[in-house]
C-alpha positions as CSV (number, residue, x, y, z in Angstrom):
1,M,-85.5,-79.2,160.7
2,T,-84.3,-79.8,163.4
3,K,-81.3,-78.3,166.0
4,A,-79.7,-81.7,165.3
5,A,-80.4,-81.6,161.6
6,H,-78.9,-77.9,161.2
7,L,-76.2,-79.0,163.6
8,S,-75.1,-82.1,161.4
9,K,-75.3,-79.4,158.3
10,A,-73.0,-77.3,159.1
11,Q,-70.8,-79.7,160.5
12,A,-70.9,-81.3,157.3
13,N,-70.4,-77.7,155.2
14,E,-66.8,-77.2,157.2
15,T,-65.7,-80.8,156.4
16,F,-67.2,-80.2,152.7
17,R,-65.1,-76.6,152.6
18,A,-61.8,-78.5,153.6
19,T,-62.0,-80.6,150.4
20,F,-61.6,-77.4,148.0
21,D,-58.4,-76.7,146.2
22,T,-58.0,-73.3,147.3
23,N,-55.2,-72.5,145.3
24,S,-57.9,-71.7,142.0
25,A,-60.3,-69.0,141.7
26,S,-63.1,-71.4,142.0
27,G,-62.1,-73.4,145.0
28,L,-61.4,-69.7,146.6
29,E,-65.0,-68.7,145.6
30,W,-66.7,-71.5,146.7
31,S,-64.9,-72.3,150.0
32,I,-66.1,-68.7,150.9
33,T,-70.0,-69.7,150.4
34,V,-69.7,-72.7,152.1
35,A,-68.1,-71.1,154.9
36,F,-71.4,-69.0,155.2
37,Y,-73.9,-72.3,154.5
38,A,-71.7,-73.7,157.8
39,A,-73.2,-70.3,159.5
40,V,-76.1,-70.4,158.3
41,H,-76.5,-73.6,159.4
42,Y,-75.2,-73.1,163.2
43,V,-77.4,-69.8,163.3
44,Q,-80.3,-72.0,162.0
45,A,-79.3,-74.7,164.9
46,Y,-80.0,-72.2,168.0
47,F,-83.0,-70.5,166.5
48,A,-84.7,-73.8,166.0
49,S,-83.3,-75.0,169.6
50,K,-85.8,-72.2,170.7
51,G,-88.6,-73.4,168.3
52,Q,-87.9,-70.8,165.6
53,T,-87.2,-71.4,162.5
54,Y,-86.0,-68.4,159.7
55,M,-86.5,-69.0,155.5
56,S,-85.1,-66.1,154.1
57,H,-81.9,-63.9,154.6
58,K,-83.6,-61.3,155.9
59,L,-85.7,-62.3,158.2
60,R,-83.2,-64.6,159.7
61,D,-80.6,-60.9,159.9
62,S,-83.4,-59.4,161.7
63,A,-84.1,-62.4,164.1
64,I,-80.1,-62.3,164.9
65,Q,-80.3,-58.1,165.6
66,R,-83.0,-58.9,168.0
67,D,-81.8,-62.1,169.8
68,V,-79.9,-60.9,173.0
69,S,-78.1,-64.1,173.2
70,V,-76.6,-64.0,169.8
71,R,-77.1,-60.2,168.5
72,A,-73.1,-59.6,169.4
73,I,-72.0,-62.3,166.1
74,Y,-74.4,-60.0,163.5
75,S,-72.1,-58.5,162.3
76,D,-69.3,-61.7,161.5
77,Y,-72.2,-63.1,160.4
78,R,-73.2,-60.7,157.8
79,A,-69.3,-60.5,156.8
80,L,-70.0,-64.3,156.0
81,E,-72.7,-63.3,154.7
82,D,-71.5,-60.1,152.1
83,W,-68.3,-62.0,151.0
84,S,-70.3,-65.4,149.9
85,R,-72.4,-62.9,148.0
86,D,-69.4,-61.5,145.8
87,A,-67.9,-64.9,146.0
88,R,-71.1,-66.2,143.6
89,Y,-71.5,-63.3,141.6
90,E,-68.9,-60.7,141.2
91,H,-66.1,-63.4,141.1
92,G,-62.5,-62.3,141.6
93,G,-60.0,-60.8,143.1
94,F,-59.9,-62.7,145.9
95,I,-56.9,-64.0,147.7
96,Q,-55.8,-67.0,150.0
97,G,-55.6,-64.8,153.0
98,N,-59.3,-64.0,152.1
99,L,-59.3,-67.7,153.9
100,I,-58.1,-66.5,157.0
101,Y,-60.5,-63.8,157.8
102,I,-63.6,-65.9,156.4
103,R,-62.5,-68.4,159.3
104,D,-62.3,-66.3,161.6
105,R,-65.8,-64.7,161.3
106,L,-66.8,-68.3,161.1
107,D,-64.8,-69.0,164.2
108,A,-66.4,-65.9,165.5
109,V,-70.0,-67.3,165.0
110,K,-69.6,-70.6,166.9
111,R,-67.7,-69.3,169.8
112,V,-71.2,-67.3,170.5
113,I,-73.4,-70.3,169.0
114,I,-71.7,-73.8,170.5
115,P,-71.8,-72.9,173.7
116,L,-76.7,-71.9,173.1
117,L,-77.1,-75.3,172.0
């Protein structure tokens, strides 16, 4: 995918995320998961702008850590990834307040990535 396609997908994920009923457990879980995948596409847009593609989470994680321009987002990106995994496989224990934390992590990723695009 191109930088533009990844950016479009990231923005579509954010729009889609806003449609979930976060008063339900499944709405909270999907909101967390979609936030991570928005971050994935923002990061992929950055790497696509450099002619690089990372098809696995492991390779992308490593690339983020190595790239001096984006390594500062690694802890926020990993938090989104970890929370998303928990939301998909652990099911439960999430509260509305968690969405503020998730939003803040996604915003931190975007603050670094978007100016680089």
